[in-house]
PALONU-206363 format. One record per atom (N, C-alpha, C): x, y, z; residue number from 1; residue in one letter. Coordinates in steps of 0.02 Angstrom, whole numbers. Example, Ala and Ser with C-alpha at 12.3 -4.5 7.8 and 13.67 -1.06 7.14 Angstrom:
<gufis>
+--------+--------+--------+------+------+
!     c1 !     c2 !     c3 ! resi ! resn !
+--------+--------+--------+------+------+
!    660 !   -284 !    390 !    1 !    A !
!    615 !   -225 !    390 !    1 !    A !
!    660 !   -165 !    390 !    1 !    A !
!    642 !   -112 !    354 !    2 !    S !
!    684 !    -53 !    357 !    2 !    S !
!    645 !      2 !    394 !    2 !    S !
+--------+--------+--------+------+------+
</gufis>
This chain:
<gufis>
+--------+--------+--------+------+------+
!     c1 !     c2 !     c3 ! resi ! resn !
+--------+--------+--------+------+------+
!   1507 !    295 !    151 !    1 !    M !
!   1510 !    326 !     86 !    1 !    M !
!   1489 !    401 !     98 !    1 !    M !
!   1526 !    443 !     68 !    2 !    T !
!   1511 !    518 !     68 !    2 !    T !
!   1480 !    537 !      5 !    2 !    T !
!   1426 !    572 !      9 !    3 !    A !
!   1389 !    597 !    -53 !    3 !    A !
!   1435 !    645 !    -88 !    3 !    A !
!   1446 !    635 !   -153 !    4 !    R !
!   1480 !    682 !   -194 !    4 !    R !
!   1433 !    721 !   -232 !    4 !    R !
!   1447 !    791 !   -241 !    5 !    P !
!   1400 !    830 !   -281 !    5 !    P !
!   1404 !    811 !   -353 !    5 !    P !
!   1344 !    812 !   -385 !    6 !    L !
!   1334 !    798 !   -454 !    6 !    L !
!   1355 !    858 !   -497 !    6 !    L !
!   1383 !    845 !   -556 !    7 !    P !
!   1397 !    899 !   -602 !    7 !    P !
!   1338 !    940 !   -618 !    7 !    P !
!   1348 !   1003 !   -634 !    8 !    L !
!   1291 !   1050 !   -652 !    8 !    L !
!   1253 !   1021 !   -710 !    8 !    L !
!   1280 !    989 !   -760 !    9 !    A !
!   1244 !    963 !   -815 !    9 !    A !
!   1195 !    905 !   -793 !    9 !    A !
!   1220 !    866 !   -748 !   10 !    A !
!   1179 !    812 !   -723 !   10 !    A !
!   1117 !    841 !   -680 !   10 !    A !
!   1131 !    891 !   -639 !   11 !    L !
!   1078 !    920 !   -601 !   11 !    L !
!   1026 !    952 !   -645 !   11 !    L !
!   1043 !    987 !   -701 !   12 !    A !
!   1001 !   1013 !   -749 !   12 !    A !
!    957 !    960 !   -780 !   12 !    A !
!    989 !    904 !   -797 !   13 !    A !
!    951 !    848 !   -831 !   13 !    A !
!    902 !    820 !   -783 !   13 !    A !
!    921 !    813 !   -716 !   14 !    L !
!    872 !    787 !   -662 !   14 !    L !
!    814 !    836 !   -654 !   14 !    L !
!    822 !    897 !   -664 !   15 !    A !
!    768 !    943 !   -655 !   15 !    A !
!    711 !    931 !   -707 !   15 !    A !
!    732 !    904 !   -768 !   16 !    L !
!    687 !    891 !   -822 !   16 !    L !
!    650 !    825 !   -817 !   16 !    L !
!    674 !    778 !   -774 !   17 !    L !
!    647 !    709 !   -769 !   17 !    L !
!    574 !    709 !   -757 !   17 !    L !
!    546 !    744 !   -704 !   18 !    P !
!    474 !    740 !   -692 !   18 !    P !
!    435 !    758 !   -749 !   18 !    P !
!    452 !    813 !   -784 !   19 !    A !
!    418 !    836 !   -842 !   19 !    A !
!    422 !    789 !   -902 !   19 !    A !
!    478 !    762 !   -911 !   20 !    A !
!    490 !    714 !   -967 !   20 !    A !
!    453 !    651 !   -955 !   20 !    A !
!    446 !    626 !   -892 !   21 !    A !
!    407 !    568 !   -878 !   21 !    A !
!    337 !    580 !   -889 !   21 !    A !
!    312 !    637 !   -868 !   22 !    A !
!    241 !    651 !   -875 !   22 !    A !
!    223 !    660 !   -950 !   22 !    A !
!    269 !    691 !   -991 !   23 !    A !
!    256 !    698 !  -1058 !   23 !    A !
!    258 !    634 !  -1095 !   23 !    A !
!    304 !    586 !  -1072 !   24 !    S !
!    306 !    522 !  -1110 !   24 !    S !
!    256 !    471 !  -1085 !   24 !    S !
!    218 !    490 !  -1032 !   25 !    G !
!    172 !    444 !  -1004 !   25 !    G !
!    210 !    393 !   -957 !   25 !    G !
!    274 !    405 !   -941 !   26 !    G !
!    311 !    359 !   -897 !   26 !    G !
!    288 !    365 !   -827 !   26 !    G !
!    315 !    321 !   -783 !   27 !    P !
!    292 !    320 !   -711 !   27 !    P !
!    322 !    384 !   -674 !   27 !    P !
!    288 !    404 !   -626 !   28 !    A !
!    307 !    458 !   -584 !   28 !    A !
!    375 !    438 !   -544 !   28 !    A !
!    378 !    377 !   -528 !   29 !    L !
!    433 !    345 !   -490 !   29 !    L !
!    442 !    278 !   -518 !   29 !    L !
!    504 !    264 !   -547 !   30 !    D !
!    520 !    201 !   -574 !   30 !    D !
!    551 !    153 !   -523 !   30 !    D !
!    505 !    121 !   -485 !   31 !    L !
!    534 !     85 !   -428 !   31 !    L !
!    573 !     25 !   -449 !   31 !    L !
!    554 !    -13 !   -501 !   32 !    P !
!    598 !    -72 !   -521 !   32 !    P !
!    670 !    -48 !   -540 !   32 !    P !
!    678 !     12 !   -569 !   33 !    R !
!    741 !     36 !   -587 !   33 !    R !
!    788 !     53 !   -525 !   33 !    R !
!    753 !     74 !   -475 !   34 !    L !
!    790 !     94 !   -416 !   34 !    L !
!    809 !     34 !   -370 !   34 !    L !
!    765 !    -14 !   -367 !   35 !    A !
!    778 !    -74 !   -326 !   35 !    A !
!    842 !   -107 !   -349 !   35 !    A !
!    888 !   -118 !   -299 !   36 !    G !
!    949 !   -153 !   -316 !   36 !    G !
!   1002 !   -107 !   -344 !   36 !    G !
!    985 !    -47 !   -358 !   37 !    A !
!   1033 !     -2 !   -392 !   37 !    A !
!   1088 !     23 !   -344 !   37 !    A !
!   1143 !     42 !   -372 !   38 !    A !
!   1200 !     71 !   -337 !   38 !    A !
!   1184 !    140 !   -315 !   38 !    A !
!   1217 !    167 !   -266 !   39 !    P !
!   1203 !    237 !   -242 !   39 !    P !
!   1206 !    286 !   -300 !   39 !    P !
!   1258 !    279 !   -345 !   40 !    E !
!   1267 !    330 !   -400 !   40 !    E !
!   1204 !    327 !   -445 !   40 !    E !
!   1179 !    268 !   -459 !   41 !    A !
!   1118 !    264 !   -501 !   41 !    A !
!   1056 !    293 !   -469 !   41 !    A !
!   1051 !    282 !   -404 !   42 !    V !
!    996 !    313 !   -364 !   42 !    V !
!   1002 !    389 !   -366 !   42 !    V !
!   1061 !    411 !   -355 !   43 !    A !
!   1073 !    485 !   -358 !   43 !    A !
!   1057 !    514 !   -430 !   43 !    A !
!   1071 !    475 !   -483 !   44 !    A !
!   1055 !    498 !   -546 !   44 !    A !
!    978 !    504 !   -560 !   44 !    A !
!    940 !    463 !   -521 !   45 !    A !
!    867 !    464 !   -529 !   45 !    A !
!    835 !    514 !   -479 !   45 !    A !
!    860 !    517 !   -421 !   46 !    L !
!    827 !    556 !   -367 !   46 !    L !
!    865 !    621 !   -350 !   46 !    L !
!    923 !    631 !   -376 !   47 !    G !
!    960 !    688 !   -357 !   47 !    G !
!   1011 !    671 !   -301 !   47 !    G !
!   1056 !    711 !   -286 !   48 !    A !
!   1105 !    697 !   -233 !   48 !    A !
!   1067 !    689 !   -164 !   48 !    A !
!   1093 !    641 !   -126 !   49 !    P !
!   1060 !    632 !    -61 !   49 !    P !
!   1066 !    694 !    -15 !   49 !    P !
!   1011 !    706 !     24 !   50 !    R !
!   1018 !    761 !     70 !   50 !    R !
!   1063 !    744 !    126 !   50 !    R !
!   1064 !    683 !    145 !   51 !    D !
!   1108 !    658 !    198 !   51 !    D !
!   1115 !    585 !    195 !   51 !    D !
!   1168 !    554 !    219 !   52 !    C !
!   1181 !    485 !    226 !   52 !    C !
!   1210 !    471 !    291 !   52 !    C !
!   1196 !    413 !    319 !   53 !    R !
!   1227 !    398 !    384 !   53 !    R !
!   1235 !    320 !    386 !   53 !    R !
!   1287 !    299 !    425 !   54 !    P !
!   1296 !    224 !    425 !   54 !    P !
!   1241 !    192 !    464 !   54 !    P !
!   1217 !    134 !    443 !   55 !    G !
!   1168 !     94 !    480 !   55 !    G !
!   1201 !     35 !    513 !   55 !    G !
!   1164 !    -14 !    531 !   56 !    R !
!   1194 !    -73 !    560 !   56 !    R !
!   1211 !   -127 !    507 !   56 !    R !
!   1254 !   -168 !    523 !   57 !    E !
!   1274 !   -225 !    485 !   57 !    E !
!   1293 !   -203 !    411 !   57 !    E !
!   1340 !   -157 !    407 !   58 !    K !
!   1365 !   -137 !    342 !   58 !    K !
!   1313 !   -106 !    294 !   58 !    K !
!   1265 !    -69 !    324 !   59 !    T !
!   1216 !    -34 !    283 !   59 !    T !
!   1229 !     43 !    287 !   59 !    T !
!   1196 !     78 !    238 !   60 !    E !
!   1199 !    151 !    239 !   60 !    E !
!   1131 !    175 !    222 !   60 !    E !
!   1107 !    225 !    255 !   61 !    I !
!   1037 !    250 !    253 !   61 !    I !
!   1047 !    320 !    221 !   61 !    I !
!   1017 !    334 !    163 !   62 !    C !
!   1017 !    398 !    130 !   62 !    C !
!    949 !    423 !    120 !   62 !    C !
!    942 !    491 !    131 !   63 !    R !
!    879 !    528 !    120 !   63 !    R !
!    887 !    572 !     64 !   63 !    R !
!    831 !    576 !     21 !   64 !    Y !
!    834 !    617 !    -39 !   64 !    Y !
!    772 !    661 !    -36 !   64 !    Y !
!    774 !    722 !    -64 !   65 !    D !
!    720 !    769 !    -65 !   65 !    D !
!    664 !    745 !   -114 !   65 !    D !
!    685 !    720 !   -173 !   66 !    R !
!    638 !    695 !   -219 !   66 !    R !
!    600 !    640 !   -197 !   66 !    R !
!    532 !    644 !   -199 !   67 !    H !
!    484 !    597 !   -175 !   67 !    H !
!    489 !    580 !   -101 !   67 !    H !
!    524 !    620 !    -62 !   68 !    G !
!    533 !    611 !      9 !   68 !    G !
!    560 !    541 !     20 !   68 !    G !
!    614 !    524 !    -19 !   69 !    A !
!    641 !    455 !    -14 !   69 !    A !
!    690 !    441 !     41 !   69 !    A !
!    687 !    382 !     64 !   70 !    E !
!    739 !    356 !    109 !   70 !    E !
!    756 !    287 !     86 !   70 !    E !
!    816 !    277 !     70 !   71 !    I !
!    845 !    213 !     40 !   71 !    I !
!    899 !    184 !     87 !   71 !    I !
!    890 !    120 !    101 !   72 !    V !
!    941 !     87 !    138 !   72 !    V !
!    979 !     41 !     88 !   72 !    V !
!   1045 !     57 !     88 !   73 !    F !
!   1088 !     17 !     44 !   73 !    F !
!   1124 !    -37 !     83 !   73 !    F !
!   1122 !    -93 !     57 !   74 !    V !
!   1154 !   -152 !     89 !   74 !    V !
!   1204 !   -178 !     36 !   74 !    V !
!   1270 !   -174 !     56 !   75 !    G !
!   1319 !   -193 !      6 !   75 !    G !
!   1315 !   -153 !    -57 !   75 !    G !
!   1303 !    -89 !    -48 !   76 !    R !
!   1299 !    -39 !   -111 !   76 !    R !
!   1242 !    -54 !   -155 !   76 !    R !
!   1189 !    -88 !   -131 !   77 !    R !
!   1128 !    -99 !   -170 !   77 !    R !
!   1072 !    -74 !   -132 !   77 !    R !
!   1022 !    -37 !   -169 !   78 !    A !
!    966 !     -8 !   -136 !   78 !    A !
!    913 !    -68 !   -120 !   78 !    A !
!    914 !    -84 !    -57 !   79 !    E !
!    873 !   -144 !    -40 !   79 !    E !
!    806 !   -126 !     -6 !   79 !    E !
!    806 !    -76 !     37 !   80 !    W !
!    740 !    -55 !     69 !   80 !    W !
!    729 !     14 !     43 !   80 !    W !
!    668 !     28 !     15 !   81 !    L !
!    654 !     90 !    -13 !   81 !    L !
!    587 !    117 !     13 !   81 !    L !
!    588 !    179 !     36 !   82 !    A !
!    527 !    211 !     59 !   82 !    A !
!    520 !    278 !     31 !   82 !    A !
!    460 !    300 !     14 !   83 !    F !
!    444 !    362 !    -17 !   83 !    F !
!    379 !    394 !     17 !   83 !    F !
!    389 !    454 !     36 !   84 !    D !
!    331 !    490 !     75 !   84 !    D !
!    302 !    544 !     31 !   84 !    D !
!    323 !    551 !    -30 !   85 !    A !
!    291 !    607 !    -71 !   85 !    A !
!    291 !    586 !   -147 !   85 !    A !
!    246 !    537 !   -157 !   86 !    V !
!    232 !    516 !   -225 !   86 !    V !
!    162 !    537 !   -244 !   86 !    V !
!    154 !    573 !   -301 !   87 !    E !
!     90 !    596 !   -322 !   87 !    E !
!     52 !    539 !   -358 !   87 !    E !
!     11 !    508 !   -320 !   88 !    A !
!    -32 !    453 !   -348 !   88 !    A !
!    -90 !    440 !   -301 !   88 !    A !
!   -140 !    409 !   -328 !   89 !    P !
!   -198 !    396 !   -286 !   89 !    P !
!   -183 !    335 !   -243 !   89 !    P !
!   -217 !    326 !   -186 !   90 !    F !
!   -209 !    273 !   -146 !   90 !    F !
!   -254 !    217 !   -171 !   90 !    F !
!   -224 !    166 !   -201 !   91 !    G !
!   -261 !    109 !   -229 !   91 !    G !
!   -215 !     70 !   -279 !   91 !    G !
!   -241 !     12 !   -302 !   92 !    P !
!   -202 !    -26 !   -347 !   92 !    P !
!   -180 !     11 !   -411 !   92 !    P !
!   -219 !     66 !   -433 !   93 !    E !
!   -202 !    107 !   -490 !   93 !    E !
!   -135 !    142 !   -478 !   93 !    E !
!   -111 !    149 !   -421 !   94 !    A !
!    -46 !    181 !   -404 !   94 !    A !
!     11 !    144 !   -429 !   94 !    A !
!      4 !     76 !   -441 !   95 !    L !
!     57 !     37 !   -468 !   95 !    L !
!     86 !     64 !   -529 !   95 !    L !
!     46 !     87 !   -579 !   96 !    A !
!     71 !    116 !   -642 !   96 !    A !
!    113 !    175 !   -631 !   96 !    A !
!     98 !    218 !   -579 !   97 !    A !
!    142 !    275 !   -567 !   97 !    A !
!    205 !    256 !   -531 !   97 !    A !
!    212 !    193 !   -510 !   98 !    L !
!    277 !    170 !   -483 !   98 !    L !
!    314 !    124 !   -532 !   98 !    L !
!    291 !    122 !   -592 !   99 !    G !
!    324 !     77 !   -643 !   99 !    G !
!    314 !      4 !   -634 !   99 !    G !
!    260 !    -16 !   -599 !  100 !    L !
!    242 !    -83 !   -582 !  100 !    L !
!    185 !   -108 !   -621 !  100 !    L !
!    183 !   -177 !   -635 !  101 !    P !
!    124 !   -201 !   -672 !  101 !    P !
!     66 !   -206 !   -627 !  101 !    P !
!      4 !   -205 !   -657 !  102 !    A !
!    -58 !   -216 !   -620 !  102 !    A !
!    -57 !   -286 !   -590 !  102 !    A !
!    -81 !   -293 !   -529 !  103 !    A !
!    -89 !   -360 !   -497 !  103 !    A !
!   -137 !   -358 !   -440 !  103 !    A !
!   -161 !   -412 !   -418 !  104 !    E !
!   -204 !   -417 !   -360 !  104 !    E !
!   -165 !   -415 !   -296 !  104 !    E !
!   -182 !   -374 !   -248 !  105 !    P !
!   -141 !   -373 !   -187 !  105 !    P !
!   -151 !   -435 !   -146 !  105 !    P !
!   -103 !   -449 !    -99 !  106 !    V !
!   -111 !   -504 !    -58 !  106 !    V !
!   -147 !   -484 !      9 !  106 !    V !
!   -148 !   -418 !     19 !  107 !    F !
!   -183 !   -390 !     80 !  107 !    F !
!   -209 !   -323 !     63 !  107 !    F !
!   -266 !   -309 !     93 !  108 !    R !
!   -292 !   -238 !     81 !  108 !    R !
!   -341 !   -223 !    135 !  108 !    R !
!   -333 !   -162 !    163 !  109 !    N !
!   -380 !   -132 !    209 !  109 !    N !
!   -386 !    -58 !    193 !  109 !    N !
!   -423 !    -19 !    227 !  110 !    P !
!   -433 !     53 !    207 !  110 !    P !
!   -367 !     93 !    212 !  110 !    P !
!   -315 !     67 !    243 !  111 !    F !
!   -257 !    103 !    253 !  111 !    F !
!   -193 !     72 !    224 !  111 !    F !
!   -194 !     13 !    206 !  112 !    L !
!   -138 !    -29 !    181 !  112 !    L !
!   -154 !    -72 !    125 !  112 !    L !
!   -111 !    -75 !     72 !  113 !    I !
!   -121 !   -121 !     19 !  113 !    I !
!    -51 !   -153 !      8 !  113 !    I !
!    -44 !   -218 !      2 !  114 !    R !
!     20 !   -252 !     -1 !  114 !    R !
!     24 !   -302 !    -56 !  114 !    R !
!     80 !   -306 !    -91 !  115 !    W !
!     92 !   -358 !   -143 !  115 !    W !
!    155 !   -394 !   -127 !  115 !    W !
!    162 !   -456 !   -148 !  116 !    H !
!    223 !   -493 !   -142 !  116 !    H !
!    241 !   -513 !   -212 !  116 !    H !
!    306 !   -522 !   -226 !  117 !    D !
!    332 !   -540 !   -294 !  117 !    D !
!    302 !   -500 !   -346 !  117 !    D !
!    310 !   -437 !   -346 !  118 !    L !
!    286 !   -393 !   -394 !  118 !    L !
!    338 !   -351 !   -432 !  118 !    L !
!    338 !   -361 !   -498 !  119 !    G !
!    386 !   -319 !   -538 !  119 !    G !
!    456 !   -327 !   -517 !  119 !    G !
!    477 !   -392 !   -493 !  120 !    G !
!    544 !   -398 !   -474 !  120 !    G !
!    559 !   -379 !   -402 !  120 !    G !
!    509 !   -353 !   -366 !  121 !    M !
!    516 !   -331 !   -295 !  121 !    M !
!    494 !   -391 !   -252 !  121 !    M !
!    526 !   -398 !   -195 !  122 !    L !
!    504 !   -448 !   -146 !  122 !    L !
!    435 !   -429 !   -117 !  122 !    L !
!    426 !   -367 !   -102 !  123 !    D !
!    362 !   -341 !    -75 !  123 !    D !
!    356 !   -265 !    -88 !  123 !    D !
!    291 !   -245 !    -96 !  124 !    V !
!    279 !   -175 !   -104 !  124 !    V !
!    218 !   -157 !    -59 !  124 !    V !
!    217 !   -105 !    -23 !  125 !    S !
!    161 !    -86 !     18 !  125 !    S !
!    142 !    -12 !      7 !  125 !    S !
!     83 !      0 !      1 !  126 !    L !
!     55 !     71 !     -7 !  126 !    L !
!     18 !     83 !     56 !  126 !    L !
!     33 !    142 !     84 !  127 !    H !
!      1 !    165 !    144 !  127 !    H !
!    -43 !    231 !    127 !  127 !    H !
!   -104 !    236 !    145 !  128 !    G !
!   -143 !    289 !    128 !  128 !    G !
!   -198 !    305 !    170 !  128 !    G !
!   -234 !    360 !    155 !  129 !    R !
!   -291 !    380 !    195 !  129 !    R !
!   -332 !    426 !    150 !  129 !    R !
!   -393 !    417 !    152 !  130 !    G !
!   -444 !    463 !    113 !  130 !    G !
!   -429 !    466 !     40 !  130 !    G !
!   -405 !    406 !     11 !  131 !    G !
!   -393 !    406 !    -62 !  131 !    G !
!   -325 !    437 !    -78 !  131 !    G !
!   -285 !    462 !    -30 !  132 !    R !
!   -222 !    492 !    -47 !  132 !    R !
!   -165 !    444 !    -25 !  132 !    R !
!   -115 !    436 !    -70 !  133 !    L !
!    -56 !    394 !    -56 !  133 !    L !
!    -11 !    433 !    -10 !  133 !    L !
!      3 !    404 !     46 !  134 !    E !
!     45 !    437 !     95 !  134 !    E !
!    121 !    410 !     97 !  134 !    E !
!    125 !    347 !     86 !  135 !    R !
!    190 !    313 !     89 !  135 !    R !
!    193 !    250 !     43 !  135 !    R !
!    253 !    244 !     11 !  136 !    V !
!    265 !    184 !    -24 !  136 !    V !
!    330 !    152 !      9 !  136 !    V !
!    324 !     84 !     22 !  137 !    A !
!    379 !     49 !     56 !  137 !    A !
!    390 !    -15 !     12 !  137 !    A !
!    451 !    -28 !     -7 !  138 !    A !
!    466 !    -86 !    -45 !  138 !    A !
!    533 !   -118 !    -27 !  138 !    A !
!    537 !   -182 !    -41 !  139 !    T !
!    597 !   -220 !    -26 !  139 !    T !
!    620 !   -250 !    -90 !  139 !    T !
!    685 !   -237 !   -110 !  140 !    A !
!    713 !   -268 !   -170 !  140 !    A !
!    728 !   -340 !   -162 !  140 !    A !
!    731 !   -378 !   -212 !  141 !    R !
!    757 !   -447 !   -207 !  141 !    R !
!    831 !   -448 !   -198 !  141 !    R !
!    859 !   -490 !   -158 !  142 !    R !
!    928 !   -499 !   -148 !  142 !    R !
!    955 !   -543 !   -206 !  142 !    R !
!   1014 !   -527 !   -233 !  143 !    P !
!   1041 !   -573 !   -283 !  143 !    P !
!   1061 !   -642 !   -251 !  143 !    P !
!   1066 !   -694 !   -289 !  144 !    P !
!   1088 !   -759 !   -261 !  144 !    P !
!   1161 !   -748 !   -235 !  144 !    P !
!   1177 !   -790 !   -185 !  145 !    V !
!   1249 !   -783 !   -158 !  145 !    V !
!   1296 !   -793 !   -215 !  145 !    V !
!   1344 !   -743 !   -215 !  146 !    G !
!   1393 !   -748 !   -269 !  146 !    G !
!   1367 !   -716 !   -336 !  146 !    G !
!   1303 !   -693 !   -337 !  147 !    G !
!   1274 !   -662 !   -401 !  147 !    G !
!   1283 !   -592 !   -399 !  147 !    G !
!   1265 !   -561 !   -455 !  148 !    T !
!   1271 !   -486 !   -460 !  148 !    T !
!   1208 !   -454 !   -456 !  148 !    T !
!   1152 !   -491 !   -462 !  149 !    G !
!   1087 !   -459 !   -458 !  149 !    G !
!   1060 !   -436 !   -522 !  149 !    G !
!   1102 !   -441 !   -574 !  150 !    G !
!   1066 !   -424 !   -633 !  150 !    G !
!   1104 !   -403 !   -691 !  150 !    G !
+--------+--------+--------+------+------+
</gufis>
């Protein structure tokens, strides 16, 4: 897949998203909305990809400037999602900034917090240090065989 440039009107609307989310009290990053999304829907939320390259086994890996995102698309679905620039504290309270419900983690140490089966995600991991969130990694659920995922 080759990234196509977005129309100027779409780019202008994207520039307003962070301010609109903050003003509406919405999440800084709506992870459930991105999980399983098509490349076009991800680009609408994160902006055009900086670059994309083919991966293994019919995957495509795209990097985006917004939130320092790297998304692996499997069969045109965002399946593995990683973000290196999300403004949130390192702790369970970061879930709200990701559009996820509050929940008890299945694992926690001073550098990693992990949840399974959270907000429609297979797993979500927060990596941090000194109270600062450094990385968010998540895996979307795969649709049932023959299903559409949603």
